[in-house]
PyMOL Python script that loads the backbone (N, CA, C, O; Angstrom):
from pymol import cmd

cmd.read_pdbstr("""\
ATOM      1  N   UNK A   1     -31.155   9.244 -13.864  1.00  0.00           N
ATOM      2  CA  UNK A   1     -30.070   9.255 -14.858  1.00  0.00           C
ATOM      3  C   UNK A   1     -28.815   9.926 -14.302  1.00  0.00           C
ATOM      4  O   UNK A   1     -27.718   9.370 -14.346  1.00  0.00           O
ATOM      5  N   UNK A   2     -29.006  11.121 -13.785  1.00  0.00           N
ATOM      6  CA  UNK A   2     -27.883  11.890 -13.221  1.00  0.00           C
ATOM      7  C   UNK A   2     -27.291  11.157 -12.011  1.00  0.00           C
ATOM      8  O   UNK A   2     -26.073  11.118 -11.831  1.00  0.00           O
ATOM      9  N   UNK A   3     -28.159  10.584 -11.195  1.00  0.00           N
ATOM     10  CA  UNK A   3     -27.724   9.845  -9.995  1.00  0.00           C
ATOM     11  C   UNK A   3     -26.871   8.636 -10.394  1.00  0.00           C
ATOM     12  O   UNK A   3     -25.872   8.338  -9.739  1.00  0.00           O
ATOM     13  N   UNK A   4     -27.259   7.948 -11.454  1.00  0.00           N
ATOM     14  CA  UNK A   4     -26.514   6.783 -11.938  1.00  0.00           C
ATOM     15  C   UNK A   4     -25.114   7.179 -12.405  1.00  0.00           C
ATOM     16  O   UNK A   4     -24.131   6.509 -12.085  1.00  0.00           O
ATOM     17  N   UNK A   5     -25.033   8.265 -13.160  1.00  0.00           N
ATOM     18  CA  UNK A   5     -23.734   8.776 -13.644  1.00  0.00           C
ATOM     19  C   UNK A   5     -22.860   9.181 -12.460  1.00  0.00           C
ATOM     20  O   UNK A   5     -21.678   8.841 -12.400  1.00  0.00           O
ATOM     21  N   UNK A   6     -23.461   9.914 -11.519  1.00  0.00           N
ATOM     22  CA  UNK A   6     -22.739  10.336 -10.317  1.00  0.00           C
ATOM     23  C   UNK A   6     -22.220   9.140  -9.542  1.00  0.00           C
ATOM     24  O   UNK A   6     -21.078   9.136  -9.082  1.00  0.00           O
ATOM     25  N   UNK A   7     -23.058   8.127  -9.398  1.00  0.00           N
ATOM     26  CA  UNK A   7     -22.676   6.932  -8.645  1.00  0.00           C
ATOM     27  C   UNK A   7     -21.542   6.189  -9.323  1.00  0.00           C
ATOM     28  O   UNK A   7     -20.620   5.724  -8.652  1.00  0.00           O
ATOM     29  N   UNK A   8     -21.594   6.071 -10.643  1.00  0.00           N
ATOM     30  CA  UNK A   8     -20.541   5.365 -11.373  1.00  0.00           C
ATOM     31  C   UNK A   8     -19.216   6.131 -11.307  1.00  0.00           C
ATOM     32  O   UNK A   8     -18.154   5.522 -11.176  1.00  0.00           O
ATOM     33  N   UNK A   9     -19.275   7.450 -11.395  1.00  0.00           N
ATOM     34  CA  UNK A   9     -18.070   8.286 -11.260  1.00  0.00           C
ATOM     35  C   UNK A   9     -17.487   8.157  -9.855  1.00  0.00           C
ATOM     36  O   UNK A   9     -16.277   8.022  -9.674  1.00  0.00           O
ATOM     37  N   UNK A  10     -18.376   8.203  -8.872  1.00  0.00           N
ATOM     38  CA  UNK A  10     -17.958   8.044  -7.471  1.00  0.00           C
ATOM     39  C   UNK A  10     -17.283   6.691  -7.254  1.00  0.00           C
ATOM     40  O   UNK A  10     -16.259   6.601  -6.577  1.00  0.00           O
ATOM     41  N   UNK A  11     -17.862   5.646  -7.830  1.00  0.00           N
ATOM     42  CA  UNK A  11     -17.322   4.297  -7.718  1.00  0.00           C
ATOM     43  C   UNK A  11     -15.939   4.216  -8.374  1.00  0.00           C
ATOM     44  O   UNK A  11     -15.018   3.600  -7.839  1.00  0.00           O
ATOM     45  N   UNK A  12     -15.819   4.850  -9.538  1.00  0.00           N
ATOM     46  CA  UNK A  12     -14.560   4.867 -10.287  1.00  0.00           C
ATOM     47  C   UNK A  12     -13.469   5.573  -9.493  1.00  0.00           C
ATOM     48  O   UNK A  12     -12.348   5.076  -9.387  1.00  0.00           O
ATOM     49  N   UNK A  13     -13.802   6.737  -8.937  1.00  0.00           N
ATOM     50  CA  UNK A  13     -12.849   7.506  -8.123  1.00  0.00           C
ATOM     51  C   UNK A  13     -12.410   6.699  -6.905  1.00  0.00           C
ATOM     52  O   UNK A  13     -11.229   6.672  -6.557  1.00  0.00           O
ATOM     53  N   UNK A  14     -13.380   6.038  -6.261  1.00  0.00           N
ATOM     54  CA  UNK A  14     -13.086   5.223  -5.091  1.00  0.00           C
ATOM     55  C   UNK A  14     -12.138   4.078  -5.441  1.00  0.00           C
ATOM     56  O   UNK A  14     -11.204   3.778  -4.697  1.00  0.00           O
ATOM     57  N   UNK A  15     -12.390   3.448  -6.576  1.00  0.00           N
ATOM     58  CA  UNK A  15     -11.535   2.350  -7.044  1.00  0.00           C
ATOM     59  C   UNK A  15     -10.125   2.840  -7.351  1.00  0.00           C
ATOM     60  O   UNK A  15      -9.142   2.207  -6.963  1.00  0.00           O
ATOM     61  N   UNK A  16     -10.030   3.959  -8.042  1.00  0.00           N
ATOM     62  CA  UNK A  16      -8.723   4.543  -8.396  1.00  0.00           C
ATOM     63  C   UNK A  16      -7.942   4.908  -7.144  1.00  0.00           C
ATOM     64  O   UNK A  16      -6.751   4.613  -7.046  1.00  0.00           O
ATOM     65  N   UNK A  17      -8.604   5.548  -6.185  1.00  0.00           N
ATOM     66  CA  UNK A  17      -7.943   5.959  -4.942  1.00  0.00           C
ATOM     67  C   UNK A  17      -7.447   4.750  -4.161  1.00  0.00           C
ATOM     68  O   UNK A  17      -6.308   4.736  -3.694  1.00  0.00           O
ATOM     69  N   UNK A  18      -8.296   3.733  -4.017  1.00  0.00           N
ATOM     70  CA  UNK A  18      -7.883   2.544  -3.261  1.00  0.00           C
ATOM     71  C   UNK A  18      -6.749   1.802  -3.966  1.00  0.00           C
ATOM     72  O   UNK A  18      -5.856   1.266  -3.310  1.00  0.00           O
ATOM     73  N   UNK A  19      -6.780   1.769  -5.304  1.00  0.00           N
ATOM     74  CA  UNK A  19      -5.700   1.138  -6.069  1.00  0.00           C
ATOM     75  C   UNK A  19      -4.391   1.899  -5.880  1.00  0.00           C
ATOM     76  O   UNK A  19      -3.339   1.289  -5.685  1.00  0.00           O
ATOM     77  N   UNK A  20      -4.452   3.227  -5.937  1.00  0.00           N
ATOM     78  CA  UNK A  20      -3.260   4.061  -5.746  1.00  0.00           C
ATOM     79  C   UNK A  20      -2.692   3.893  -4.340  1.00  0.00           C
ATOM     80  O   UNK A  20      -1.477   3.800  -4.162  1.00  0.00           O
ATOM     81  N   UNK A  21      -3.565   3.856  -3.352  1.00  0.00           N
ATOM     82  CA  UNK A  21      -3.133   3.691  -1.962  1.00  0.00           C
ATOM     83  C   UNK A  21      -2.449   2.336  -1.772  1.00  0.00           C
ATOM     84  O   UNK A  21      -1.393   2.249  -1.145  1.00  0.00           O
ATOM     85  N   UNK A  22      -3.056   1.285  -2.316  1.00  0.00           N
ATOM     86  CA  UNK A  22      -2.458  -0.047  -2.224  1.00  0.00           C
ATOM     87  C   UNK A  22      -1.125  -0.100  -2.955  1.00  0.00           C
ATOM     88  O   UNK A  22      -0.166  -0.704  -2.475  1.00  0.00           O
ATOM     89  N   UNK A  23      -1.073   0.538  -4.123  1.00  0.00           N
ATOM     90  CA  UNK A  23       0.145   0.568  -4.925  1.00  0.00           C
ATOM     91  C   UNK A  23       1.265   1.265  -4.171  1.00  0.00           C
ATOM     92  O   UNK A  23       2.390   0.766  -4.123  1.00  0.00           O
ATOM     93  N   UNK A  24       0.963   2.420  -3.579  1.00  0.00           N
ATOM     94  CA  UNK A  24       1.945   3.166  -2.778  1.00  0.00           C
ATOM     95  C   UNK A  24       2.373   2.351  -1.564  1.00  0.00           C
ATOM     96  O   UNK A  24       3.555   2.293  -1.228  1.00  0.00           O
ATOM     97  N   UNK A  25       1.393   1.720  -0.908  1.00  0.00           N
ATOM     98  CA  UNK A  25       1.680   0.904   0.270  1.00  0.00           C
ATOM     99  C   UNK A  25       2.644  -0.222  -0.064  1.00  0.00           C
ATOM    100  O   UNK A  25       3.629  -0.432   0.644  1.00  0.00           O
ATOM    101  N   UNK A  26       2.358  -0.957  -1.155  1.00  0.00           N
ATOM    102  CA  UNK A  26       3.213  -2.084  -1.517  1.00  0.00           C
ATOM    103  C   UNK A  26       4.546  -1.636  -2.110  1.00  0.00           C
ATOM    104  O   UNK A  26       5.526  -2.379  -2.048  1.00  0.00           O
ATOM    105  N   UNK A  27       4.597  -0.437  -2.681  1.00  0.00           N
ATOM    106  CA  UNK A  27       5.839   0.056  -3.274  1.00  0.00           C
ATOM    107  C   UNK A  27       6.819   0.589  -2.236  1.00  0.00           C
ATOM    108  O   UNK A  27       8.030   0.426  -2.384  1.00  0.00           O
ATOM    109  N   UNK A  28       6.301   1.228  -1.185  1.00  0.00           N
ATOM    110  CA  UNK A  28       7.174   1.891  -0.222  1.00  0.00           C
ATOM    111  C   UNK A  28       7.226   1.218   1.145  1.00  0.00           C
ATOM    112  O   UNK A  28       8.310   0.938   1.656  1.00  0.00           O
ATOM    113  N   UNK A  29       6.068   0.958   1.739  1.00  0.00           N
ATOM    114  CA  UNK A  29       6.040   0.472   3.117  1.00  0.00           C
ATOM    115  C   UNK A  29       6.510  -0.964   3.252  1.00  0.00           C
ATOM    116  O   UNK A  29       7.229  -1.291   4.196  1.00  0.00           O
ATOM    117  N   UNK A  30       6.113  -1.833   2.320  1.00  0.00           N
ATOM    118  CA  UNK A  30       6.488  -3.244   2.419  1.00  0.00           C
ATOM    119  C   UNK A  30       8.006  -3.447   2.280  1.00  0.00           C
ATOM    120  O   UNK A  30       8.584  -4.141   3.116  1.00  0.00           O
ATOM    121  N   UNK A  31       8.687  -2.872   1.260  1.00  0.00           N
ATOM    122  CA  UNK A  31      10.149  -3.020   1.188  1.00  0.00           C
ATOM    123  C   UNK A  31      10.877  -2.427   2.395  1.00  0.00           C
ATOM    124  O   UNK A  31      11.843  -3.015   2.881  1.00  0.00           O
ATOM    125  N   UNK A  32      10.428  -1.276   2.880  1.00  0.00           N
ATOM    126  CA  UNK A  32      11.043  -0.651   4.054  1.00  0.00           C
ATOM    127  C   UNK A  32      10.883  -1.538   5.283  1.00  0.00           C
ATOM    128  O   UNK A  32      11.822  -1.718   6.058  1.00  0.00           O
ATOM    129  N   UNK A  33       9.679  -2.091   5.451  1.00  0.00           N
ATOM    130  CA  UNK A  33       9.415  -2.990   6.566  1.00  0.00           C
ATOM    131  C   UNK A  33      10.269  -4.258   6.460  1.00  0.00           C
ATOM    132  O   UNK A  33      10.836  -4.721   7.450  1.00  0.00           O
ATOM    133  N   UNK A  34      10.349  -4.806   5.258  1.00  0.00           N
ATOM    134  CA  UNK A  34      11.154  -6.014   5.039  1.00  0.00           C
ATOM    135  C   UNK A  34      12.636  -5.736   5.302  1.00  0.00           C
ATOM    136  O   UNK A  34      13.332  -6.556   5.899  1.00  0.00           O
ATOM    137  N   UNK A  35      13.102  -4.586   4.855  1.00  0.00           N
ATOM    138  CA  UNK A  35      14.501  -4.189   5.052  1.00  0.00           C
ATOM    139  C   UNK A  35      14.801  -4.004   6.541  1.00  0.00           C
ATOM    140  O   UNK A  35      15.828  -4.468   7.035  1.00  0.00           O
ATOM    141  N   UNK A  36      13.904  -3.328   7.245  1.00  0.00           N
ATOM    142  CA  UNK A  36      14.075  -3.114   8.687  1.00  0.00           C
ATOM    143  C   UNK A  36      14.082  -4.440   9.440  1.00  0.00           C
ATOM    144  O   UNK A  36      14.910  -4.657  10.325  1.00  0.00           O
ATOM    145  N   UNK A  37      13.161  -5.316   9.084  1.00  0.00           N
ATOM    146  CA  UNK A  37      13.069  -6.618   9.726  1.00  0.00           C
ATOM    147  C   UNK A  37      14.316  -7.447   9.433  1.00  0.00           C
ATOM    148  O   UNK A  37      14.840  -8.125  10.317  1.00  0.00           O
ATOM    149  N   UNK A  38      14.788  -7.388   8.185  1.00  0.00           N
ATOM    150  CA  UNK A  38      15.978  -8.130   7.783  1.00  0.00           C
ATOM    151  C   UNK A  38      17.228  -7.654   8.498  1.00  0.00           C
ATOM    152  O   UNK A  38      18.024  -8.464   8.971  1.00  0.00           O
ATOM    153  N   UNK A  39      17.404  -6.338   8.578  1.00  0.00           N
ATOM    154  CA  UNK A  39      18.587  -5.796   9.247  1.00  0.00           C
ATOM    155  C   UNK A  39      18.544  -6.085  10.746  1.00  0.00           C
ATOM    156  O   UNK A  39      19.578  -6.340  11.363  1.00  0.00           O
ATOM    157  N   UNK A  40      17.350  -6.044  11.325  1.00  0.00           N
ATOM    158  CA  UNK A  40      17.183  -6.386  12.740  1.00  0.00           C
ATOM    159  C   UNK A  40      17.533  -7.860  12.967  1.00  0.00           C
ATOM    160  O   UNK A  40      18.176  -8.207  13.957  1.00  0.00           O
ATOM    161  N   UNK A  41      17.103  -8.721  12.040  1.00  0.00           N
ATOM    162  CA  UNK A  41      17.412 -10.146  12.113  1.00  0.00           C
ATOM    163  C   UNK A  41      18.917 -10.382  12.059  1.00  0.00           C
ATOM    164  O   UNK A  41      19.457 -11.159  12.846  1.00  0.00           O
ATOM    165  N   UNK A  42      19.601  -9.701  11.117  1.00  0.00           N
ATOM    166  CA  UNK A  42      21.054  -9.879  11.006  1.00  0.00           C
ATOM    167  C   UNK A  42      21.781  -9.330  12.226  1.00  0.00           C
ATOM    168  O   UNK A  42      22.780  -9.900  12.666  1.00  0.00           O
ATOM    169  N   UNK A  43      21.281  -8.222  12.773  1.00  0.00           N
ATOM    170  CA  UNK A  43      21.869  -7.649  13.983  1.00  0.00           C
ATOM    171  C   UNK A  43      21.759  -8.637  15.147  1.00  0.00           C
ATOM    172  O   UNK A  43      22.722  -8.845  15.885  1.00  0.00           O
ATOM    173  N   UNK A  44      20.596  -9.236  15.301  1.00  0.00           N
ATOM    174  CA  UNK A  44      20.379 -10.245  16.346  1.00  0.00           C
ATOM    175  C   UNK A  44      21.276 -11.460  16.114  1.00  0.00           C
ATOM    176  O   UNK A  44      21.842 -12.019  17.053  1.00  0.00           O
ATOM    177  N   UNK A  45      21.395 -11.854  14.851  1.00  0.00           N
ATOM    178  CA  UNK A  45      22.171 -13.039  14.474  1.00  0.00           C
ATOM    179  C   UNK A  45      23.656 -12.863  14.798  1.00  0.00           C
ATOM    180  O   UNK A  45      24.293 -13.766  15.339  1.00  0.00           O
ATOM    181  N   UNK A  46      24.201 -11.679  14.458  1.00  0.00           N
ATOM    182  CA  UNK A  46      25.629 -11.450  14.678  1.00  0.00           C
ATOM    183  C   UNK A  46      25.972 -11.084  16.125  1.00  0.00           C
ATOM    184  O   UNK A  46      27.120 -11.236  16.542  1.00  0.00           O
ATOM    185  N   UNK A  47      25.001 -10.611  16.881  1.00  0.00           N
ATOM    186  CA  UNK A  47      25.276 -10.236  18.271  1.00  0.00           C
ATOM    187  C   UNK A  47      25.304 -11.449  19.212  1.00  0.00           C
ATOM    188  O   UNK A  47      25.731 -11.336  20.361  1.00  0.00           O
ATOM    189  N   UNK A  48      24.852 -12.598  18.725  1.00  0.00           N
ATOM    190  CA  UNK A  48      24.892 -13.822  19.540  1.00  0.00           C
ATOM    191  C   UNK A  48      26.317 -14.353  19.661  1.00  0.00           C
ATOM    192  O   UNK A  48      26.542 -15.375  20.309  1.00  0.00           O
TER     193      UNK A  48
END
""", "prot")
cmd.dss("prot")
cmd.show_as("cartoon", "prot")
cmd.util.cbc("prot")
cmd.orient("prot")
């Protein structure tokens, strides 16, 4: 009984953590990466 409760709590925490990590990743890293790639593209485009 106790093991089942512990396992479900552990699973819940793991899900919450992975969701938060993905959320942070998509909120911060993806736009920054896209912005960097875009500005690099425009720099290459105008330097030709």
